[in-house]
N, CA and C atoms of all chains as a GROMACS GRO file, in nm:
protein
  642
    1MET      N    1   2.663  15.621   8.280
    1MET     CA    2   2.801  15.745   8.214
    1MET      C    3   2.865  15.634   8.166
    2TYR      N    4   2.949  15.568   8.042
    2TYR     CA    5   3.056  15.512   8.016
    2TYR      C    6   3.154  15.571   8.111
    3ASN      N    7   3.244  15.503   8.136
    3ASN     CA    8   3.379  15.566   8.192
    3ASN      C    9   3.511  15.510   8.247
    4ARG      N   10   3.595  15.534   8.196
    4ARG     CA   11   3.767  15.463   8.218
    4ARG      C   12   3.835  15.444   8.297
    5VAL      N   13   3.718  15.355   8.423
    5VAL     CA   14   3.796  15.463   8.574
    5VAL      C   15   3.860  15.259   8.566
    6ARG      N   16   3.800  15.199   8.562
    6ARG     CA   17   3.916  15.042   8.640
    6ARG      C   18   4.040  15.034   8.517
    7ARG      N   19   4.035  15.016   8.317
    7ARG     CA   20   4.172  15.032   8.301
    7ARG      C   21   4.228  15.084   8.380
    8LEU      N   22   4.227  15.236   8.384
    8LEU     CA   23   4.304  15.272   8.448
    8LEU      C   24   4.398  15.293   8.537
    9ARG      N   25   4.281  15.262   8.668
    9ARG     CA   26   4.270  15.159   8.817
    9ARG      C   27   4.401  15.082   8.759
   10THR      N   28   4.360  14.975   8.674
   10THR     CA   29   4.459  14.818   8.686
   10THR      C   30   4.549  14.842   8.600
   11GLU      N   31   4.574  14.941   8.477
   11GLU     CA   32   4.755  14.998   8.510
   11GLU      C   33   4.845  15.016   8.550
   12ARG      N   34   4.796  15.104   8.625
   12ARG     CA   35   4.865  15.113   8.747
   12ARG      C   36   4.877  15.060   8.882
   13GLY      N   37   4.804  14.960   8.859
   13GLY     CA   38   4.836  14.804   8.887
   13GLY      C   39   4.765  14.823   9.068
   14TRP      N   40   4.674  14.906   9.093
   14TRP     CA   41   4.617  15.002   9.261
   14TRP      C   42   4.448  14.881   9.232
   15SER      N   43   4.460  14.817   9.371
   15SER     CA   44   4.289  14.794   9.349
   15SER      C   45   4.190  14.917   9.390
   16GLN      N   46   4.113  14.838   9.414
   16GLN     CA   47   3.957  14.997   9.429
   16GLN      C   48   3.994  15.014   9.602
   17ALA      N   49   4.032  14.942   9.610
   17ALA     CA   50   4.053  15.007   9.835
   17ALA      C   51   4.196  15.120   9.817
   18VAL      N   52   4.246  15.138   9.692
   18VAL     CA   53   4.377  15.213   9.706
   18VAL      C   54   4.330  15.329   9.663
   19LEU      N   55   4.288  15.290   9.579
   19LEU     CA   56   4.228  15.408   9.453
   19LEU      C   57   4.137  15.472   9.579
   20GLY      N   58   4.004  15.359   9.628
   20GLY     CA   59   3.930  15.492   9.710
   20GLY      C   60   4.053  15.597   9.814
   21GLU      N   61   4.097  15.502   9.862
   21GLU     CA   62   4.185  15.604   9.925
   21GLU      C   63   4.232  15.717   9.919
   22ARG      N   64   4.338  15.659   9.838
   22ARG     CA   65   4.347  15.806   9.721
   22ARG      C   66   4.282  15.910   9.752
   23LEU      N   67   4.149  15.894   9.672
   23LEU     CA   68   4.024  15.961   9.636
   23LEU      C   69   3.923  16.024   9.758
   24GLY      N   70   4.022  15.993   9.866
   24GLY     CA   71   3.911  15.986   9.983
   24GLY      C   72   3.776  15.919  10.003
   25VAL      N   73   3.712  15.846   9.876
   25VAL     CA   74   3.575  15.783   9.920
   25VAL      C   75   3.656  15.648   9.939
   26SER      N   76   3.509  15.521   9.963
   26SER     CA   77   3.488  15.412   9.962
   26SER      C   78   3.520  15.343   9.871
   27ARG      N   79   3.571  15.172   9.910
   27ARG     CA   80   3.604  15.111   9.800
   27ARG      C   81   3.429  15.069   9.689
   28GLN      N   82   3.367  15.053   9.797
   28GLN     CA   83   3.228  15.039   9.724
   28GLN      C   84   3.200  15.175   9.668
   29THR      N   85   3.200  15.284   9.705
   29THR     CA   86   3.172  15.453   9.568
   29THR      C   87   3.264  15.418   9.432
   30ILE      N   88   3.396  15.350   9.429
   30ILE     CA   89   3.507  15.303   9.304
   30ILE      C   90   3.449  15.177   9.210
   31ASN      N   91   3.361  15.082   9.285
   31ASN     CA   92   3.320  14.934   9.230
   31ASN      C   93   3.200  14.990   9.200
   32ALA      N   94   3.129  15.099   9.225
   32ALA     CA   95   3.014  15.146   9.176
   32ALA      C   96   2.999  15.248   9.031
   33ILE      N   97   3.120  15.271   9.046
   33ILE     CA   98   3.188  15.404   8.931
   33ILE      C   99   3.226  15.316   8.780
   34GLU      N  100   3.292  15.183   8.863
   34GLU     CA  101   3.361  15.154   8.754
   34GLU      C  102   3.272  15.063   8.723
   35GLY      N  103   3.173  15.025   8.775
   35GLY     CA  104   3.051  14.885   8.719
   35GLY      C  105   2.911  15.031   8.643
   36GLY      N  106   2.968  15.094   8.633
   36GLY     CA  107   2.862  15.212   8.559
   36GLY      C  108   2.669  15.185   8.659
   37LYS      N  109   2.685  15.196   8.786
   37LYS     CA  110   2.599  15.173   8.882
   37LYS      C  111   2.576  15.301   8.933
   38TYR      N  112   2.701  15.404   8.949
   38TYR     CA  113   2.702  15.517   8.976
   38TYR      C  114   2.763  15.700   8.901
   39ASP      N  115   2.723  15.730   8.918
   39ASP     CA  116   2.818  15.881   8.836
   39ASP      C  117   2.831  15.927   8.958
   40PRO      N  118   2.994  16.014   9.000
   40PRO     CA  119   3.038  16.039   9.046
   40PRO      C  120   2.988  16.162   9.071
   41SER      N  121   3.019  16.248   9.164
   41SER     CA  122   2.998  16.404   9.168
   41SER      C  123   3.065  16.458   9.116
   42LEU      N  124   3.055  16.604   9.124
   42LEU     CA  125   3.184  16.693   8.954
   42LEU      C  126   3.270  16.677   9.029
   43PRO      N  127   3.260  16.671   9.199
   43PRO     CA  128   3.419  16.695   9.263
   43PRO      C  129   3.513  16.633   9.277
   44LEU      N  130   3.430  16.456   9.254
   44LEU     CA  131   3.491  16.342   9.255
   44LEU      C  132   3.547  16.305   9.097
   45ALA      N  133   3.512  16.362   8.976
   45ALA     CA  134   3.511  16.327   8.885
   45ALA      C  135   3.645  16.438   8.858
   46PHE      N  136   3.618  16.542   8.866
   46PHE     CA  137   3.796  16.615   8.886
   46PHE      C  138   3.928  16.558   8.965
   47ALA      N  139   3.841  16.506   9.045
   47ALA     CA  140   3.951  16.481   9.193
   47ALA      C  141   4.057  16.349   9.091
   48ILE      N  142   3.919  16.247   9.031
   48ILE     CA  143   4.000  16.128   8.942
   48ILE      C  144   4.100  16.172   8.822
   49SER      N  145   4.052  16.269   8.800
   49SER     CA  146   4.105  16.355   8.666
   49SER      C  147   4.195  16.425   8.676
   50LYS      N  148   4.215  16.465   8.775
   50LYS     CA  149   4.345  16.502   8.850
   50LYS      C  150   4.466  16.376   8.860
   51LEU      N  151   4.344  16.292   8.984
   51LEU     CA  152   4.474  16.156   9.009
   51LEU      C  153   4.532  16.078   8.877
   52PHE      N  154   4.442  16.084   8.767
   52PHE     CA  155   4.472  15.945   8.625
   52PHE      C  156   4.571  16.088   8.607
   53LYS      N  157   4.571  16.223   8.597
   53LYS     CA  158   4.652  16.290   8.470
   53LYS      C  159   4.581  16.331   8.307
   54LEU      N  160   4.445  16.336   8.333
   54LEU     CA  161   4.406  16.285   8.193
   54LEU      C  162   4.275  16.394   8.246
   55PRO      N  163   4.215  16.459   8.141
   55PRO     CA  164   4.121  16.525   8.083
   55PRO      C  165   4.006  16.487   8.130
   56ILE      N  166   3.867  16.519   8.233
   56ILE     CA  167   3.765  16.439   8.259
   56ILE      C  168   3.700  16.368   8.093
   57GLU      N  169   3.678  16.421   7.979
   57GLU     CA  170   3.630  16.392   7.909
   57GLU      C  171   3.696  16.298   7.806
   58ARG      N  172   3.853  16.215   7.891
   58ARG     CA  173   3.889  16.113   7.828
   58ARG      C  174   3.932  15.992   7.901
   59ILE      N  175   3.823  16.054   8.039
   59ILE     CA  176   3.822  15.906   8.191
   59ILE      C  177   3.647  15.899   8.133
   60PHE      N  178   3.565  16.006   8.121
   60PHE     CA  179   3.442  15.964   8.166
   60PHE      C  180   3.311  16.046   7.965
   61ASP      N  181   3.242  15.929   7.913
   61ASP     CA  182   3.179  15.967   7.840
   61ASP      C  183   2.998  15.954   7.872
   62PRO      N  184   2.987  16.031   7.816
   62PRO     CA  185   2.810  16.063   7.910
   62PRO      C  186   2.781  16.013   7.748
   63ASP      N  187   2.783  16.004   7.611
   63ASP     CA  188   2.704  15.956   7.552
   63ASP      C  189   2.690  15.801   7.524
   64LYS      N  190   2.800  15.761   7.602
   64LYS     CA  191   2.762  15.603   7.600
   64LYS      C  192   2.759  15.528   7.743
   65THR      N  193   2.696  15.379   7.763
   65THR     CA  194   2.727  15.388   7.900
   65THR      C  195   2.800  15.246   7.907
   66GLY      N  196   2.828  15.178   8.132
   66GLY     CA  197   2.898  15.113   8.052
   66GLY      C  198   2.993  15.095   8.104
   67SER      N  199   3.156  15.060   8.117
   67SER     CA  200   3.247  15.065   8.197
   67SER      C  201   3.346  15.021   8.072
   68GLU      N  202   3.480  15.000   8.047
   68GLU     CA  203   3.554  15.003   7.973
   68GLU      C  204   3.617  14.840   8.011
   69GLU      N  205   3.608  14.749   7.899
   69GLU     CA  206   3.642  14.613   7.974
   69GLU      C  207   3.819  14.638   7.954
   70ILE      N  208   3.871  14.512   7.996
   70ILE     CA  209   4.023  14.499   8.098
   70ILE      C  210   4.054  14.336   7.943
   71PRO      N  211   4.129  14.364   7.823
   71PRO     CA  212   4.124  14.243   7.763
   71PRO      C  213   4.228  14.104   7.812
   72MET      N  214   4.888  15.995  10.865
   72MET     CA  215   4.804  15.863  10.842
   72MET      C  216   4.675  15.869  10.825
   73ALA      N  217   4.641  15.850  10.671
   73ALA     CA  218   4.480  15.908  10.704
   73ALA      C  219   4.466  15.759  10.791
   74ALA      N  220   4.264  15.827  10.820
   74ALA     CA  221   4.208  15.730  10.905
   74ALA      C  222   4.175  15.633  10.857
   75ALA      N  223   4.127  15.559  10.888
   75ALA     CA  224   4.131  15.379  10.878
   75ALA      C  225   3.977  15.390  10.859
   76ARG      N  226   3.902  15.336  10.733
   76ARG     CA  227   3.780  15.312  10.657
   76ARG      C  228   3.799  15.154  10.638
   77HIS      N  229   3.627  15.115  10.784
   77HIS     CA  230   3.542  15.021  10.801
   77HIS      C  231   3.470  14.995  10.598
   78GLU      N  232   3.558  14.863  10.603
   78GLU     CA  233   3.552  14.789  10.470
   78GLU      C  234   3.455  14.773  10.441
   79HIS      N  235   3.336  14.721  10.568
   79HIS     CA  236   3.168  14.722  10.484
   79HIS      C  237   3.151  14.805  10.552
   80SER      N  238   3.150  14.886  10.592
   80SER     CA  239   2.996  14.978  10.578
   80SER      C  240   3.103  15.065  10.504
   81GLY      N  241   3.211  15.066  10.442
   81GLY     CA  242   3.244  15.175  10.419
   81GLY      C  243   3.257  15.335  10.449
   82LEU      N  244   3.266  15.314  10.582
   82LEU     CA  245   3.260  15.418  10.688
   82LEU      C  246   3.389  15.486  10.756
   83TYR      N  247   3.412  15.586  10.791
   83TYR     CA  248   3.525  15.607  10.835
   83TYR      C  249   3.491  15.630  11.037
   84GLU      N  250   3.584  15.587  11.062
   84GLU     CA  251   3.587  15.638  11.240
   84GLU      C  252   3.463  15.718  11.260
   85ARG      N  253   3.575  15.832  11.242
   85ARG     CA  254   3.445  15.973  11.179
   85ARG      C  255   3.317  15.960  11.210
   86ASP      N  256   3.311  15.900  11.123
   86ASP     CA  257   3.111  15.842  11.046
   86ASP      C  258   3.072  15.759  11.194
   87ARG      N  259   3.162  15.677  11.202
   87ARG     CA  260   3.043  15.617  11.319
   87ARG      C  261   3.027  15.662  11.433
   88THR      N  262   3.156  15.712  11.503
   88THR     CA  263   3.128  15.902  11.605
   88THR      C  264   3.004  15.927  11.565
   89ASN      N  265   2.963  16.016  11.405
   89ASN     CA  266   2.838  16.062  11.430
   89ASN      C  267   2.704  15.996  11.429
   90LEU      N  268   2.686  15.851  11.340
   90LEU     CA  269   2.620  15.809  11.423
   90LEU      C  270   2.635  15.749  11.547
   91LYS      N  271   2.730  15.734  11.624
   91LYS     CA  272   2.710  15.690  11.752
   91LYS      C  273   2.590  15.823  11.869
   92VAL      N  274   2.645  15.904  11.811
   92VAL     CA  275   2.602  16.054  11.870
   92VAL      C  276   2.448  16.050  11.860
   93PHE      N  277   2.412  16.026  11.716
   93PHE     CA  278   2.218  16.023  11.649
   93PHE      C  279   2.203  15.935  11.703
   94SER      N  280   2.292  15.755  11.749
   94SER     CA  281   2.151  15.724  11.804
   94SER      C  282   2.128  15.755  11.941
   95ARG      N  283   2.224  15.791  12.009
   95ARG     CA  284   2.209  15.867  12.152
   95ARG      C  285   2.163  16.007  12.173
   96TRP      N  286   2.153  16.011  12.159
   96TRP     CA  287   2.025  16.149  12.082
   96TRP      C  288   1.870  16.101  12.045
   97PHE      N  289   1.896  16.006  11.971
   97PHE     CA  290   1.741  15.925  11.962
   97PHE      C  291   1.656  15.851  12.018
   98LEU      N  292   1.783  15.756  12.050
   98LEU     CA  293   1.698  15.725  12.158
   98LEU      C  294   1.600  15.797  12.297
   99LEU      N  295   1.747  15.900  12.336
   99LEU     CA  296   1.673  15.992  12.452
   99LEU      C  297   1.553  16.084  12.379
  100PHE      N  298   1.539  16.096  12.285
  100PHE     CA  299   1.382  16.174  12.203
  100PHE      C  300   1.307  16.075  12.229
  101VAL      N  301   1.302  15.878  12.220
  101VAL     CA  302   1.230  15.780  12.164
  101VAL      C  303   1.151  15.795  12.310
  102LEU      N  304   1.300  15.744  12.433
  102LEU     CA  305   1.235  15.823  12.513
  102LEU      C  306   1.161  16.004  12.537
  103ALA      N  307   1.191  16.104  12.547
  103ALA     CA  308   1.128  16.139  12.598
  103ALA      C  309   0.976  16.185  12.536
  104PHE      N  310   0.976  16.109  12.463
  104PHE     CA  311   0.878  16.074  12.363
  104PHE      C  312   0.809  15.995  12.455
  105VAL      N  313   0.810  15.863  12.502
  105VAL     CA  314   0.700  15.850  12.554
  105VAL      C  315   0.675  15.838  12.674
  106LEU      N  316   0.757  15.938  12.710
  106LEU     CA  317   0.733  15.932  12.891
  106LEU      C  318   0.633  16.059  12.863
  107ALA      N  319   0.611  16.129  12.784
  107ALA     CA  320   0.530  16.294  12.745
  107ALA      C  321   0.389  16.230  12.712
  108VAL      N  322   0.454  16.086  12.675
  108VAL     CA  323   0.273  16.078  12.654
  108VAL      C  324   0.202  15.985  12.724
  109VAL      N  325   0.321  15.964  12.850
  109VAL     CA  326   0.251  15.865  12.886
  109VAL      C  327   0.197  15.984  13.004
  110PHE      N  328   0.264  16.065  13.065
  110PHE     CA  329   0.258  16.207  13.171
  110PHE      C  330   0.140  16.256  13.102
  111LEU      N  331   0.137  16.264  13.004
  111LEU     CA  332   0.011  16.375  12.993
  111LEU      C  333  -0.052  16.355  13.000
  112GLY      N  334  -0.118  16.197  12.894
  112GLY     CA  335  -0.273  16.194  12.893
  112GLY      C  336  -0.359  16.214  12.873
  113PRO      N  337  -0.532  16.165  12.860
  113PRO     CA  338  -0.573  16.239  12.860
  113PRO      C  339  -0.643  16.380  13.003
  114THR      N  340  -0.706  16.546  12.931
  114THR     CA  341  -0.728  16.575  13.040
  114THR      C  342  -0.824  16.654  13.034
  115ASP      N  343  -0.898  16.694  13.111
  115ASP     CA  344  -1.033  16.772  13.143
  115ASP      C  345  -0.992  16.917  13.167
  116ASP      N  346  -0.885  16.914  13.150
  116ASP     CA  347  -0.845  17.113  13.166
  116ASP      C  348  -0.970  17.166  13.021
  117GLY      N  349  -1.002  17.299  13.120
  117GLY     CA  350  -1.038  17.411  12.994
  117GLY      C  351  -0.935  17.494  12.962
  118PRO      N  352  -0.991  17.583  12.804
  118PRO     CA  353  -0.884  17.608  12.783
  118PRO      C  354  -0.868  17.787  12.893
  119GLY      N  355  -0.662  17.757  12.905
  119GLY     CA  356  -0.640  17.886  12.981
  119GLY      C  357  -0.595  17.758  13.111
  120GLN      N  358  -0.652  17.655  13.118
  120GLN     CA  359  -0.617  17.647  13.324
  120GLN      C  360  -0.532  17.466  13.295
  121THR      N  361  -0.457  17.509  13.164
  121THR     CA  362  -0.328  17.394  13.152
  121THR      C  363  -0.260  17.426  13.281
  122PRO      N  364  -0.216  17.376  13.362
  122PRO     CA  365  -0.069  17.333  13.453
  122PRO      C  366   0.018  17.392  13.322
  123TYR      N  367   0.122  17.463  13.403
  123TYR     CA  368   0.228  17.446  13.300
  123TYR      C  369   0.341  17.339  13.308
  124TRP      N  370   0.285  17.273  13.332
  124TRP     CA  371   0.403  17.172  13.323
  124TRP      C  372   0.417  17.087  13.199
  125ARG      N  373   0.229  17.076  13.190
  125ARG     CA  374   0.244  17.011  13.085
  125ARG      C  375   0.246  17.078  12.951
  126PHE      N  376   0.322  17.160  12.979
  126PHE     CA  377   0.333  17.238  12.874
  126PHE      C  378   0.532  17.176  12.788
  127ALA      N  379   0.522  17.181  12.931
  127ALA     CA  380   0.740  17.194  12.924
  127ALA      C  381   0.659  17.059  12.884
  128LEU      N  382   0.643  16.990  12.967
  128LEU     CA  383   0.683  16.810  12.910
  128LEU      C  384   0.625  16.769  12.764
  129ALA      N  385   0.541  16.864  12.725
  129ALA     CA  386   0.502  16.867  12.553
  129ALA      C  387   0.567  16.922  12.498
  130VAL      N  388   0.680  16.977  12.497
  130VAL     CA  389   0.776  17.045  12.460
  130VAL      C  390   0.914  16.971  12.471
  131LEU      N  391   0.943  16.896  12.614
  131LEU     CA  392   1.001  16.761  12.614
  131LEU      C  393   1.100  16.729  12.517
  132PRO      N  394   1.047  16.678  12.406
  132PRO     CA  395   1.107  16.598  12.346
  132PRO      C  396   1.144  16.641  12.198
  133LEU      N  397   1.130  16.754  12.170
  133LEU     CA  398   1.181  16.828  12.048
  133LEU      C  399   1.315  16.899  12.091
  134LEU      N  400   1.399  16.910  12.218
  134LEU     CA  401   1.502  16.927  12.198
  134LEU      C  402   1.577  16.759  12.205
  135PRO      N  403   1.566  16.654  12.247
  135PRO     CA  404   1.687  16.570  12.208
  135PRO      C  405   1.670  16.518  11.998
  136GLY      N  406   1.523  16.545  12.041
  136GLY     CA  407   1.438  16.586  11.861
  136GLY      C  408   1.572  16.595  11.756
  137TYR      N  409   1.616  16.813  11.821
  137TYR     CA  410   1.658  16.844  11.735
  137TYR      C  411   1.810  16.832  11.793
  138PHE      N  412   1.810  16.774  11.857
  138PHE     CA  413   2.012  16.727  11.871
  138PHE      C  414   2.001  16.567  11.773
  139ALA      N  415   1.906  16.473  11.754
  139ALA     CA  416   1.948  16.392  11.743
  139ALA      C  417   1.878  16.432  11.533
  140ALA      N  418   1.862  16.529  11.542
  140ALA     CA  419   1.854  16.560  11.376
  140ALA      C  420   1.967  16.644  11.292
  141ARG      N  421   2.041  16.732  11.346
  141ARG     CA  422   2.128  16.803  11.415
  141ARG      C  423   2.186  16.670  11.391
  142ALA      N  424   2.262  16.570  11.437
  142ALA     CA  425   2.395  16.458  11.450
  142ALA      C  426   2.363  16.390  11.337
  143TYR      N  427   2.216  16.369  11.287
  143TYR     CA  428   2.209  16.271  11.182
  143TYR      C  429   2.258  16.396  11.002
  144PHE      N  430   2.251  16.490  11.004
  144PHE     CA  431   2.276  16.542  10.879
  144PHE      C  432   2.438  16.561  10.884
  145LYS      N  433   2.477  16.636  11.040
  145LYS     CA  434   2.635  16.622  11.018
  145LYS      C  435   2.710  16.418  10.969
  146PHE      N  436   2.634  16.391  10.990
  146PHE     CA  437   2.655  16.242  10.945
  146PHE      C  438   2.656  16.259  10.832
  147LEU      N  439   2.529  16.277  10.794
  147LEU     CA  440   2.506  16.272  10.580
  147LEU      C  441   2.654  16.384  10.551
  148SER      N  442   2.656  16.491  10.580
  148SER     CA  443   2.728  16.619  10.575
  148SER      C  444   2.861  16.520  10.533
  149GLU      N  445   2.925  16.431  10.633
  149GLU     CA  446   3.062  16.413  10.568
  149GLU      C  447   3.144  16.301  10.558
  150ALA      N  448   2.987  16.187  10.566
  150ALA     CA  449   2.998  16.046  10.500
  150ALA      C  450   3.015  16.078  10.348
  151ASP      N  451   3.103  15.994  10.303
  151ASP     CA  452   3.071  15.936  10.168
  151ASP      C  453   3.030  15.919  10.074
  152GLU      N  454   3.021  15.970   9.918
  152GLU     CA  455   2.925  16.047   9.853
  152GLU      C  456   2.786  15.881   9.837
  153LEU      N  457   2.859  15.817   9.797
  153LEU     CA  458   2.802  15.718   9.771
  153LEU      C  459   2.706  15.719   9.908
  154ILE      N  460   2.744  15.686  10.019
  154ILE     CA  461   2.610  15.658  10.115
  154ILE      C  462   2.607  15.707  10.117
  155LYS      N  463   2.616  15.885  10.082
  155LYS     CA  464   2.509  15.954  10.138
  155LYS      C  465   2.395  15.939  10.001
  156CYS      N  466   2.427  15.889   9.900
  156CYS     CA  467   2.320  15.900   9.776
  156CYS      C  468   2.224  15.770   9.875
  157ILE      N  469   2.330  15.616   9.908
  157ILE     CA  470   2.202  15.570   9.914
  157ILE      C  471   2.074  15.555  10.003
  158HIS      N  472   2.118  15.655  10.151
  158HIS     CA  473   2.085  15.755  10.248
  158HIS      C  474   1.982  15.772  10.150
  159HIS      N  475   2.011  15.955  10.059
  159HIS     CA  476   1.868  16.006  10.068
  159HIS      C  477   1.735  15.911   9.991
  160GLU      N  478   1.805  15.803   9.914
  160GLU     CA  479   1.730  15.720   9.840
  160GLU      C  480   1.616  15.641   9.959
  161ALA      N  481   1.674  15.581  10.018
  161ALA     CA  482   1.591  15.518  10.154
  161ALA      C  483   1.558  15.614  10.194
  162ALA      N  484   1.577  15.684  10.254
  162ALA     CA  485   1.484  15.781  10.250
  162ALA      C  486   1.342  15.843  10.223
  163SER      N  487   1.371  15.838  10.114
  163SER     CA  488   1.255  15.887  10.034
  163SER      C  489   1.140  15.815   9.952
  164LYS      N  490   1.199  15.701   9.971
  164LYS     CA  491   1.125  15.525   9.927
  164LYS      C  492   1.080  15.521  10.070
  165SER      N  493   1.114  15.531  10.167
  165SER     CA  494   1.055  15.491  10.310
  165SER      C  495   0.922  15.602  10.342
  166PHE      N  496   0.984  15.728  10.304
  166PHE     CA  497   0.896  15.839  10.316
  166PHE      C  498   0.788  15.837  10.186
  167VAL      N  499   0.782  15.826  10.055
  167VAL     CA  500   0.642  15.739   9.973
  167VAL      C  501   0.537  15.681  10.007
  168LEU      N  502   0.598  15.536  10.082
  168LEU     CA  503   0.583  15.389  10.118
  168LEU      C  504   0.505  15.496  10.244
  169VAL      N  505   0.509  15.568  10.348
  169VAL     CA  506   0.449  15.557  10.509
  169VAL      C  507   0.320  15.723  10.448
  170ILE      N  508   0.351  15.791  10.356
  170ILE     CA  509   0.243  15.873  10.264
  170ILE      C  510   0.145  15.756  10.257
  171LEU      N  511   0.168  15.632  10.095
  171LEU     CA  512   0.070  15.573  10.074
  171LEU      C  513  -0.040  15.477  10.195
  172LEU      N  514   0.083  15.446  10.289
  172LEU     CA  515   0.006  15.376  10.402
  172LEU      C  516  -0.044  15.492  10.451
  173GLY      N  517  -0.045  15.644  10.469
  173GLY     CA  518  -0.116  15.686  10.588
  173GLY      C  519  -0.213  15.717  10.443
  174PHE      N  520  -0.222  15.658  10.324
  174PHE     CA  521  -0.347  15.739  10.289
  174PHE      C  522  -0.504  15.633  10.270
  175VAL      N  523  -0.370  15.550  10.318
  175VAL     CA  524  -0.434  15.319  10.316
  175VAL      C  525  -0.515  15.356  10.410
  176TYR      N  526  -0.416  15.419  10.506
  176TYR     CA  527  -0.474  15.400  10.715
  176TYR      C  528  -0.613  15.471  10.681
  177TYR      N  529  -0.638  15.660  10.650
  177TYR     CA  530  -0.703  15.685  10.623
  177TYR      C  531  -0.812  15.696  10.559
  178LEU      N  532  -0.800  15.580  10.473
  178LEU     CA  533  -1.022  15.570  10.372
  178LEU      C  534  -0.993  15.373  10.472
  179ALA      N  535  -0.931  15.296  10.521
  179ALA     CA  536  -0.976  15.200  10.606
  179ALA      C  537  -1.027  15.252  10.765
  180SER      N  538  -1.021  15.294  10.799
  180SER     CA  539  -1.043  15.470  10.944
  180SER      C  540  -1.159  15.420  10.897
  181GLN      N  541  -1.164  15.504  10.729
  181GLN     CA  542  -1.346  15.548  10.722
  181GLN      C  543  -1.430  15.473  10.726
  182VAL      N  544  -1.408  15.292  10.691
  182VAL     CA  545  -1.513  15.198  10.721
  182VAL      C  546  -1.431  15.142  10.833
  183PHE      N  547  -1.352  15.081  10.865
  183PHE     CA  548  -1.304  15.033  10.978
  183PHE      C  549  -1.318  15.140  11.126
  184GLY      N  550  -1.277  15.222  11.125
  184GLY     CA  551  -1.336  15.301  11.244
  184GLY      C  552  -1.165  15.375  11.344
  185GLU      N  553  -1.095  15.430  11.337
  185GLU     CA  554  -1.013  15.489  11.403
  185GLU      C  555  -0.899  15.362  11.534
  186TRP      N  556  -0.791  15.412  11.428
  186TRP     CA  557  -0.759  15.306  11.545
  186TRP      C  558  -0.637  15.377  11.602
  187GLU      N  559  -0.618  15.419  11.783
  187GLU     CA  560  -0.519  15.492  11.815
  187GLU      C  561  -0.338  15.541  11.770
  188ASP      N  562  -0.351  15.381  11.754
  188ASP     CA  563  -0.241  15.354  11.775
  188ASP      C  564  -0.134  15.376  11.593
  189ALA      N  565  -0.209  15.400  11.516
  189ALA     CA  566  -0.195  15.351  11.412
  189ALA      C  567  -0.093  15.499  11.327
  190GLY      N  568  -0.080  15.631  11.386
  190GLY     CA  569   0.040  15.679  11.424
  190GLY      C  570   0.174  15.639  11.427
  191ALA      N  571   0.173  15.554  11.572
  191ALA     CA  572   0.276  15.512  11.642
  191ALA      C  573   0.354  15.429  11.526
  192ILE      N  574   0.254  15.260  11.486
  192ILE     CA  575   0.318  15.240  11.414
  192ILE      C  576   0.351  15.271  11.265
  193LEU      N  577   0.304  15.381  11.214
  193LEU     CA  578   0.328  15.375  11.074
  193LEU      C  579   0.473  15.467  11.086
  194TRP      N  580   0.540  15.526  11.248
  194TRP     CA  581   0.671  15.583  11.242
  194TRP      C  582   0.749  15.473  11.220
  195VAL      N  583   0.722  15.347  11.302
  195VAL     CA  584   0.770  15.260  11.374
  195VAL      C  585   0.762  15.174  11.214
  196ILE      N  586   0.694  15.162  11.083
  196ILE     CA  587   0.720  15.135  10.986
  196ILE      C  588   0.838  15.175  10.885
  197ALA      N  589   0.854  15.335  10.940
  197ALA     CA  590   0.890  15.417  10.833
  197ALA      C  591   1.084  15.401  10.898
  198ILE      N  592   1.078  15.408  11.026
  198ILE     CA  593   1.242  15.370  11.035
  198ILE      C  594   1.270  15.231  10.976
  199VAL      N  595   1.184  15.119  11.012
  199VAL     CA  596   1.233  14.994  10.978
  199VAL      C  597   1.227  14.994  10.818
  200ALA      N  598   1.147  15.040  10.729
  200ALA     CA  599   1.190  15.021  10.600
  200ALA      C  600   1.259  15.137  10.584
  201TYR      N  601   1.340  15.239  10.615
  201TYR     CA  602   1.494  15.330  10.581
  201TYR      C  603   1.551  15.228  10.619
  202GLN      N  604   1.561  15.154  10.703
  202GLN     CA  605   1.757  15.034  10.743
  202GLN      C  606   1.683  14.945  10.616
  203VAL      N  607   1.596  14.855  10.616
  203VAL     CA  608   1.585  14.763  10.495
  203VAL      C  609   1.630  14.839  10.424
  204ASN      N  610   1.558  14.984  10.332
  204ASN     CA  611   1.675  15.014  10.214
  204ASN      C  612   1.795  15.031  10.172
  205TYR      N  613   1.840  15.041  10.333
  205TYR     CA  614   1.969  15.097  10.309
  205TYR      C  615   2.053  15.000  10.274
  206ARG      N  616   1.976  14.884  10.369
  206ARG     CA  617   2.158  14.732  10.363
  206ARG      C  618   2.120  14.720  10.204
  207ARG      N  619   1.932  14.707  10.197
  207ARG     CA  620   1.961  14.660  10.025
  207ARG      C  621   1.983  14.708   9.911
  208PHE      N  622   2.015  14.880   9.911
  208PHE     CA  623   2.112  14.914   9.836
  208PHE      C  624   2.237  14.908   9.814
  209TRP      N  625   2.195  14.894   9.999
  209TRP     CA  626   2.398  14.944  10.010
  209TRP      C  627   2.442  14.774   9.941
  210ARG      N  628   2.398  14.634   9.966
  210ARG     CA  629   2.412  14.502   9.905
  210ARG      C  630   2.412  14.526   9.789
  211ARG      N  631   2.361  14.620   9.730
  211ARG     CA  632   2.393  14.650   9.528
  211ARG      C  633   2.573  14.677   9.567
  212PHE      N  634   2.647  14.734   9.666
  212PHE     CA  635   2.762  14.821   9.555
  212PHE      C  636   2.876  14.731   9.624
  213ASP      N  637   2.827  14.694   9.805
  213ASP     CA  638   2.988  14.555   9.871
  213ASP      C  639   2.964  14.450   9.820
  214VAL      N  640   3.044  14.459   9.687
  214VAL     CA  641   3.054  14.336   9.634
  214VAL      C  642   3.166  14.364   9.603
   0.00000   0.00000   0.00000
């Protein structure tokens, strides 16, 4: 599932460890989500949405794969 | 202040404590199981003649086994969701492996005869395969 987590995180200048800590998950979980290797649970997707103050559908797109590239 | 998470394993101190509790109960389970197997041995007792201590000894490993299972599920319920997912994947793949090996053993036993240590060997293979699979899957994400 395509997601914009990496872009949203880097825009805020957070490391994967910092984002993981804010969400209560491991750095490896963030890395896996950003790499498109793991789809987060619904509670975690909502937590991500709340943290970035964006609707879930603006962060995740089930019709595409991968992660948004950082220019 | 948030609890510290171990960088490589992705585990909180709480998870590591849960794992230690599980390890201790599992070790006790193995010891109790070995003791039961050694002391029970084969018997010539007829029906209704088996002494009560044999029943007690046969049931003994179930107690640490129950607590080990409870500690393991507590660890899984509190662990990070990716870690939980990988544990499930590792467990299911090692389970399938042991099922297949069980079938292979059954067929081989029809040709070469039964091997009384086969059950124990299959359990060891299951545990080792579980550990190997977990570490292999985790390495995919720990970059």
